[in-house]
C-alpha positions in Angstrom: 101.9 90.1 100.6 99.6 93.0 100.2 101.1 96.1 102.0 98.2 98.3 103.3 98.9 101.8 104.4 100.0 102.8 107.0 101.2 99.5 108.2 104.1 99.0 105.8 106.6 99.2 108.7 105.3 95.7 109.8 107.0 94.2 106.7 110.4 94.9 108.2 109.7 92.3 110.8 109.2 89.5 108.3 111.9 90.0 105.7 112.0 86.3 104.9 108.3 86.3 103.9 108.6 89.1 101.3 108.9 86.9 98.2 106.1 88.6 96.3 104.4 92.0 97.0 101.1 93.2 95.4 100.8 96.9 96.3 98.7 99.3 94.5 100.4 102.4 93.0 100.0 104.5 96.2 101.2 101.7 98.5 104.2 101.2 96.2 105.0 104.9 96.3 104.8 104.8 100.1 107.2 101.9 100.3 109.6 103.9 98.1 109.3 107.1 100.1 110.0 105.2 103.3 113.1 103.6 101.7 111.6 100.2 102.2 114.2 97.4 101.8 112.7 94.6 99.8 115.1 92.0 101.4 114.1 88.6 99.9 111.4 90.0 97.8 111.8 88.7 94.2 108.8 90.2 92.5 106.4 93.1 92.8 103.1 93.1 90.9 102.0 96.7 91.3 98.2 97.0 90.6 97.1 100.1 88.8 93.4 99.7 88.4 92.2 100.6 84.9 95.8 101.1 83.8 96.7 97.5 84.4 99.6 95.9 86.3 103.3 96.6 86.4 105.5 93.6 87.0 108.8 94.5 88.7 111.5 91.9 88.8 113.7 92.9 91.7 116.5 90.4 90.8 116.9 91.6 87.2 115.8 95.2 88.0 113.3 95.2 85.1 109.8 96.7 84.9 107.1 95.4 82.5 103.7 97.0 82.3 100.6 95.1 81.2 97.9 97.4 80.0 94.3 96.6 81.0 91.9 96.0 78.1 89.0 98.3 78.6 86.1 96.7 80.5 82.9 98.1 82.0 83.5 98.2 85.8 80.6 97.2 87.9 82.2 96.2 91.2 85.8 96.3 92.3 85.2 94.3 95.5 87.6 91.4 95.7 89.6 92.5 92.7 92.8 92.8 94.7 92.1 89.5 96.4 91.7 87.9 92.9 95.0 89.3 91.8 96.8 87.9 94.9 95.1 84.5 94.4 95.9 84.3 90.7 99.6 85.3 91.3 99.9 82.7 94.0 98.3 79.9 92.0 100.4 80.7 89.0 103.6 80.7 91.0 102.7 77.4 92.7 102.1 75.9 89.3 105.4 77.1 87.9 103.8 79.4 85.3 106.4 81.7 83.7 106.6 84.8 85.9 106.5 86.9 82.8 103.0 85.6 81.9 101.6 86.0 85.4 100.9 89.7 85.1 98.9 89.2 81.9 96.9 86.3 83.5 96.2 88.3 86.7 95.2 91.3 84.6 92.6 89.3 82.6 91.3 87.7 85.8 91.0 91.0 87.5 89.1 92.4 84.5 86.7 89.4 84.7 85.7 90.0 88.3 85.2 93.8 88.1 83.0 93.2 85.1 80.4 91.4 87.2 77.7 93.4 89.0 78.4 91.5 92.2 81.4 90.2 94.1 82.7 87.4 91.9 85.3 84.8 91.5 87.0 83.5 88.3 85.5 80.1 87.6 88.0 77.3 87.1 87.1 76.9 83.4 87.6 80.6 82.7 90.8 80.6 84.7 92.1 77.6 82.7 91.0 79.3 79.4 92.9 82.5 80.3 96.1 80.5 81.2 96.0 78.6 77.9 95.4 81.8 76.0 98.3 83.6 77.6 100.8 80.7 77.7 99.8 79.2 74.3 99.3 76.0 76.2 
């Protein structure tokens, strides 16, 4: 789920749906300031634009930051949607959760590097997964 401000209070109505959250830094801080209870949320992938993604494992209370490799940014439209789609696809395919932030980071960099709204083609997505998972 992607908590958009100022509607984070709506998440309290669906605690069973909060398995993964993908807030940006400001959205995450708003959740913290409002003492949001993560209920059944297991993972948070906090997007941080040019700085990368921070993976927060609620269960083990660990934070892992994945730096973004510098890319020329042409268009950020759809970058957040790409991140959500990549995380979901990786979770469904049982990819190690510790690799997902790296994969999402690379896919996000791919789409913002295009001068138009873009998607990650299947062959590029597969290549990124193999590169990250050594598979």
